[in-house]
C-alpha positions in Angstrom: -21.1 13.5 40.9 -19.0 14.7 37.8 -19.6 12.3 34.9 -16.7 10.5 33.5 -15.2 11.4 30.4 -15.9 9.1 27.4 -13.3 7.3 25.1 -14.2 5.5 22.0 -11.9 2.2 21.6 -11.3 0.8 18.2 -12.1 -2.8 19.3 -11.4 -5.9 17.4 -11.6 -8.6 20.2 -8.0 -9.4 19.4 -4.9 -9.5 21.5 -4.2 -5.7 21.5 -7.4 -4.3 21.9 -8.6 -7.0 24.2 -6.0 -5.9 26.9 -6.6 -2.2 26.2 -9.8 -2.1 28.1 -8.6 -3.2 31.4 -5.3 -1.0 30.8 -7.6 2.0 30.4 -9.5 1.3 33.6 -6.3 0.8 35.7 -4.6 4.1 34.2 -7.7 6.3 33.4 -11.0 7.1 34.8 -12.9 6.7 31.5 -16.2 5.4 30.4 -15.0 3.0 27.7 -17.1 2.6 24.4 -15.9 -0.2 22.5 -16.4 -0.1 18.6 -15.9 -3.0 16.3 -16.1 -2.2 12.7 -17.2 -5.2 10.4 -15.2 -5.0 7.1 -15.5 -8.9 6.6 -13.4 -10.3 9.2 -15.7 -13.2 9.4 -18.1 -14.4 12.1 -15.5 -15.9 13.9 -13.9 -12.6 15.0 -17.2 -10.6 15.0 -19.7 -13.2 16.6 -20.4 -12.1 20.2 -17.7 -9.3 20.0 -19.9 -6.9 21.9 -20.5 -9.2 24.5 -16.7 -10.0 24.9 -16.1 -6.2 25.1 -18.5 -5.7 28.0 -17.1 -8.7 29.9 -13.7 -7.2 29.3 -14.8 -4.2 31.3 -16.4 -2.1 28.5 -19.5 0.3 29.3 -20.9 0.0 26.2 -20.3 -1.7 22.6 -21.0 -1.3 19.1 -20.8 -3.7 16.0 -21.0 -1.9 12.9 -21.5 -3.8 9.5 -19.9 -1.6 7.0 -19.0 -4.5 4.4 -20.9 -3.0 1.5 -19.7 0.5 2.2 -16.1 -1.0 2.4 -16.4 -2.6 -1.1 -18.2 -0.2 -2.9 -16.7 3.1 -1.8 -13.2 2.2 -0.7 -11.8 -1.3 -2.2 -13.5 -1.0 -5.6 -12.4 2.6 -5.8 -9.1 1.5 -5.3 -9.5 -1.4 -7.8 -10.6 1.4 -10.4 -7.5 3.1 -9.6 -5.1 0.3 -10.1 -3.2 0.8 -6.8 -0.7 -1.6 -6.2 2.0 -0.8 -3.6 5.6 -1.7 -4.5 4.2 -3.8 -7.4 2.9 -6.5 -5.0 0.9 -5.5 -2.2 -2.9 -5.1 -3.1 -3.3 -2.8 -0.1 -6.0 -4.9 1.7 -5.2 -3.6 5.2 -4.7 -0.1 4.2 -7.9 0.4 2.3 -9.9 -0.6 5.3 -8.3 2.0 7.8 -9.7 5.3 6.5 -13.4 3.8 6.8 -12.7 2.4 10.3 -11.4 5.9 11.3 -14.4 7.5 10.0 -16.8 5.2 11.8 -14.7 5.6 15.2 -15.2 9.5 14.7 -18.9 9.2 13.9 -19.4 7.2 17.2 -17.3 9.6 19.1 -19.4 12.4 18.0 -22.5 10.7 18.5 -21.5 9.5 22.1 -19.8 12.8 23.0 -16.5 11.3 23.5 -13.3 13.3 23.7 -10.9 10.6 22.9 -10.4 7.8 20.6 -8.1 4.8 21.4 -6.4 2.6 18.9 -4.4 -0.6 19.6 -1.7 0.0 16.8 2.0 -0.4 17.7 4.5 2.5 17.5 6.3 0.6 14.7 3.3 0.1 12.4 1.5 1.9 9.6 -1.9 1.6 10.9 -1.2 4.2 13.7 -0.6 6.9 10.9 -3.8 5.7 8.8 -6.1 5.9 11.8 -4.8 9.1 13.2 -4.8 11.0 9.8 -8.3 10.0 9.3 -9.3 11.2 12.7 -7.5 14.4 12.2 -9.1 14.9 9.0 -12.4 14.3 10.1 -12.4 15.8 13.4 -9.5 17.5 14.8 -10.7 18.4 18.3 -10.7 14.5 19.3 -7.7 13.6 21.1 -5.9 10.4 20.5 -4.5 7.7 22.9 -2.2 5.1 21.5 -1.2 2.6 24.4 1.5 0.8 22.5 3.5 4.0 22.6 3.1 4.7 26.4 2.5 1.4 28.3 5.2 -1.0 29.6 4.3 -3.9 27.4 6.9 -4.1 24.6 6.0 -7.4 23.0 3.2 -9.6 21.8 4.4 -12.2 24.4 4.0 -9.9 27.2 0.6 -8.8 25.9 -0.3 -12.4 26.2 0.8 -12.8 29.7 -1.1 -9.5 30.5 -4.2 -10.7 29.1 -3.8 -14.3 30.9 -3.3 -12.6 34.3 -6.6 -10.8 34.0 -8.5 -13.8 32.6 -9.1 -12.1 29.4 -9.6 -14.7 26.4 -7.7 -13.9 23.4 -7.4 -15.6 20.0 -3.6 -15.6 19.9 -1.4 -18.0 22.0 2.3 -18.2 22.6 2.8 -21.1 20.3 1.3 -19.1 17.2 1.8 -15.3 17.9 1.1 -14.2 14.4 -0.6 -10.8 13.7 -3.3 -11.0 11.2 -5.7 -8.8 9.8 -8.8 -9.9 7.6 -11.2 -8.3 5.7 -13.3 -9.1 2.6 -10.4 -8.0 0.4 -7.5 -10.0 2.2 -5.7 -11.4 5.1 -2.3 -10.4 6.2 0.1 -12.5 8.3 3.2 -10.8 10.1 5.5 -11.7 13.0 7.0 -14.7 14.6 9.2 -16.8 12.0 8.0 -14.5 9.3 10.2 -11.8 10.5 13.2 -13.5 9.0 13.1 -13.0 5.1 15.3 -16.2 5.0 12.4 -18.2 6.5 9.8 -19.7 3.9 6.4 -19.1 5.0 4.4 -22.3 5.7 1.3 -22.9 3.8 -0.3 -24.0 7.1 -0.9 -20.2 7.8 -3.4 -20.1 4.9 -7.0 -19.3 5.8 -8.5 -17.9 2.6 -6.2 -20.0 0.0 -4.8 -23.3 -0.3 -1.2 -24.3 -1.4 -0.8 -24.4 -5.2 0.3 -28.1 -5.0 -3.0 -28.8 -3.1 -5.1 -27.0 -5.8 -7.3 -28.9 -8.2 -5.5 -30.7 -11.2 -8.2 -28.9 -13.5 -8.3 -25.4 -14.3 -11.2 -23.4 -13.2 -12.8 -20.7 -15.8 -14.5 -17.7 -14.5 -16.1 -14.7 -16.5 -16.1 -11.4 -14.7 -18.3 -8.4 -16.2 -17.4 -4.8 -15.4 -19.4 -1.6 -15.6 -17.5 1.5 -15.6 -14.6 -0.1 -14.0 -16.8 -1.8 -11.2 -17.2 -5.6 -11.4 -20.9 -6.6 -11.2 -21.1 -10.0 -12.8 -19.6 -13.6 -12.1 -20.1 -15.9 -15.1 -23.0 -13.7 -16.2 -24.9 -13.5 -12.9 -25.4 -10.3 -11.4 -24.3 -10.1 -7.8 -24.0 -7.4 -5.1 -20.6 -6.4 -4.0 -20.4 -8.8 -1.0 -21.9 -11.8 -2.9 -19.3 -11.1 -5.7 -16.4 -10.7 -3.3 -17.3 -13.9 -1.5 -17.9 -16.0 -4.5 -14.4 -14.8 -6.2 -12.5 -15.3 -2.9 -13.9 -19.0 -2.8 -13.0 -19.9 -6.4 -9.7 -18.1 -6.3 -8.9 -19.6 -2.9 -9.5 -23.1 -3.7 -7.3 -22.6 -6.8 -4.3 -21.3 -4.5 -4.5 -17.9 -6.4 -3.5 -14.5 -4.6 -0.7 -15.0 -2.0 2.0 -12.5 -1.9 5.2 -12.9 0.3 7.0 -9.6 0.3 9.4 -7.3 2.3 8.0 -3.7 2.0 9.0 -0.3 3.1 6.8 0.8 5.8 6.0 4.6 6.0 7.8 4.8 9.6 11.0 4.0 7.8 11.7 0.5 8.2 11.3 -2.6 6.2 8.9 -5.4 7.1 7.7 -8.6 5.9 4.2 -9.8 5.3 2.3 -12.6 3.6 -0.9 -11.5 2.2 -3.8 -13.6 1.1 -5.9 -11.7 -1.6 -7.6 -14.4 -3.7 -10.6 -12.6 -5.2 -8.8 -9.3 -5.4 -5.8 -10.8 -7.3 -8.4 -11.8 -9.9 -10.2 -8.6 -10.0 -7.1 -6.6 -10.3 -5.6 -8.7 -13.2 -9.1 -8.7 -14.9 -9.6 -5.0 -14.6 -6.2 -4.1 -15.9 -6.8 -6.4 -18.9 -10.0 -4.7 -19.7 -8.3 -1.4 -19.4 -5.8 -2.7 -22.0 -8.5 -2.9 -24.7 -10.8 0.2 -23.8 -8.0 2.9 -22.8 -6.0 4.7 -25.3 -2.1 4.6 -25.2 -1.6 7.9 -23.5 -4.3 7.7 -21.0 -3.0 4.2 -20.0 0.6 5.7 -19.5 -0.6 8.7 -17.6 -2.9 6.5 -15.5 -0.1 4.1 -14.6 1.8 7.2 -12.9 -1.6 8.2 -11.1 -1.8 4.3 -9.9 1.6 4.5 -8.3 1.0 7.5 -6.6 -2.4 6.6 -5.5 -1.1 3.5 -3.9 1.3 5.6 -1.9 -1.4 8.1 -0.7 -3.5 5.1 0.3 -0.4 3.1 2.0 0.5 6.4 3.8 -3.0 6.9 5.1 -3.9 10.0 3.4 -7.2 9.0 2.1 -9.0 12.1 3.3 -6.9 14.5 1.3 -7.7 16.8 -1.7 -5.1 15.2 -3.6 -6.8 11.8 -3.3 -10.2 13.3 -4.3 -8.7 15.0 -7.3 -7.1 11.6 -8.4 -10.5 10.0 -8.0 -12.0 12.5 -10.4 -9.4 11.6 -13.1 -9.6 7.7 -12.2 -13.5 7.9 -12.7 -13.2 9.8 -16.0 -11.0 7.0 -17.4 -13.3 4.3 -16.3 -16.5 5.7 -18.4 -15.7 3.1 -21.4 -14.0 0.3 -18.9 -17.3 -2.0 -19.4 -17.2 -5.5 -20.7 -16.2 -9.0 -19.7 -12.9 -10.7 -19.0 -12.6 -14.4 -19.0 -10.0 -15.7 -16.4 -8.2 -19.1 -16.0 -7.3 -20.1 -12.4 -4.8 -23.1 -12.1 -2.5 -24.0 -9.2 -1.7 -20.6 -7.9 -1.8 -18.8 -11.5 -4.3 -16.4 -12.7 -4.1 -15.7 -16.3 -6.1 -14.2 -19.3 -8.3 -16.5 -21.3 -10.2 -13.7 -23.2 -11.7 -10.2 -23.0 -14.4 -8.2 -24.9 -16.1 -4.9 -24.7 -18.5 -2.8 -26.6 -16.1 0.0 -26.2 -13.0 -2.0 -27.3 -10.3 0.1 -29.1 -8.8 -3.2 -30.6 -9.6 -3.7 -34.2 -9.0 -7.1 -35.8 -9.0 -5.4 -39.4 -6.2 -3.1 -38.4 -4.2 -5.7 -36.3 -4.6 -8.5 -38.8 -1.4 -10.0 -40.6 -3.8 -10.9 -43.4 -4.9 -8.8 -46.4 -6.9 -5.9 -45.5 -8.4 -2.7 -47.0 -8.2 -0.6 -44.0 -4.5 0.0 -43.5 -2.0 1.2 -46.4 1.2 -0.1 -45.4 2.8 2.1 -47.8 1.7 5.1 -45.3 4.4 3.8 -42.7 7.3 5.2 -44.8 6.4 8.8 -44.6 5.6 8.2 -40.7 8.9 6.7 -40.1 10.9 9.6 -42.1 8.9 12.3 -39.7 9.3 10.1 -36.6 13.0 9.7 -37.1 13.7 13.2 -38.3 15.6 14.1 -35.1 17.7 11.2 -35.1 18.7 11.9 -38.9 19.5 15.7 -38.0 21.7 14.7 -35.2 23.5 12.1 -37.3 24.2 14.5 -40.0 25.4 17.1 -37.5 27.7 14.5 -36.1 29.1 13.5 -39.4 29.8 17.2 -40.2 31.7 17.9 -37.0 33.7 14.6 -37.5 34.7 16.0 -41.1 35.9 19.3 -39.6 37.8 17.5 -37.0 35.6 18.9 -34.1 
């Protein structure tokens, strides 16, 4: 008997991927291998996920814990780059996709699977991110995207499909939000959020609290960086997972890190999302502040342009590209002196700087002081201004001459 072809399914245990297993069985003659990649979704989503996949019909299931790799090689690299999409989105979903795609390819190669299946819709960005990662790492693997071919057209129909086959899913008709969670963030989309006029309700929060429910007393936290990487919290050295969990807890209970935005999707439409990024918000602001005292002006200005491009590359699923690797080389170079400590004040949804220091600080109190000093000769500024303003003076003299000549 000819053996069945194998297919690797990107499996989360959520609605879309849960109904994909029976759909594949009903429409293809595949051996289904479900792969759940743990990037910090939490035990509520990963506990028993292998058993659930098998109960739903999968022939085999994997649960891969890649949380440390996710933070060390992806999220913190993004942090060093200063990537923020459209000045607001800290790219929590985007930054996890290339790693998940990489792991799907690794399992497909290990199992000899010719296909990878994902549960992304035809309207979203994730389909692009997954498929570009697969194409970059193993272009011989074929891709199946059920949402682009099946008759199910809405989340409500997907729920009905699951209920008809007795497949347990965490989403009910009364709360049909699409959520994605990892150690960096949690996103919410769909339902009443689809109208930008609707104020989102704080009842959807899972990592944070509403600012009005946060403590009345501010929380101070000190974050230590080494070459752009956060390694200390309040003087205690932590590994990346411990550090992220601690900052998520501290920032979350103070209502820090919620972004409600309408963004431009890669596929051409606008969409609205509510993002909870408590620890990531604190790290992003702290890291940027440390760069302010350790990077020179020209490097800072150029890095701002790189940050914007880096964000677009990441959002568009182009992680495995020569350009991203080249930009990383620049970013890593800029981070050589980004070492020091930043003190943050967390209070009712606000995250502000309370102090910063670095052994490589370019800030000089002697030069910046308004008091008397022996370092800076204020008379020197006259010559500087004369030279700096010379083009303006030349142009003004020319205009005066032309006016006198009646031209």
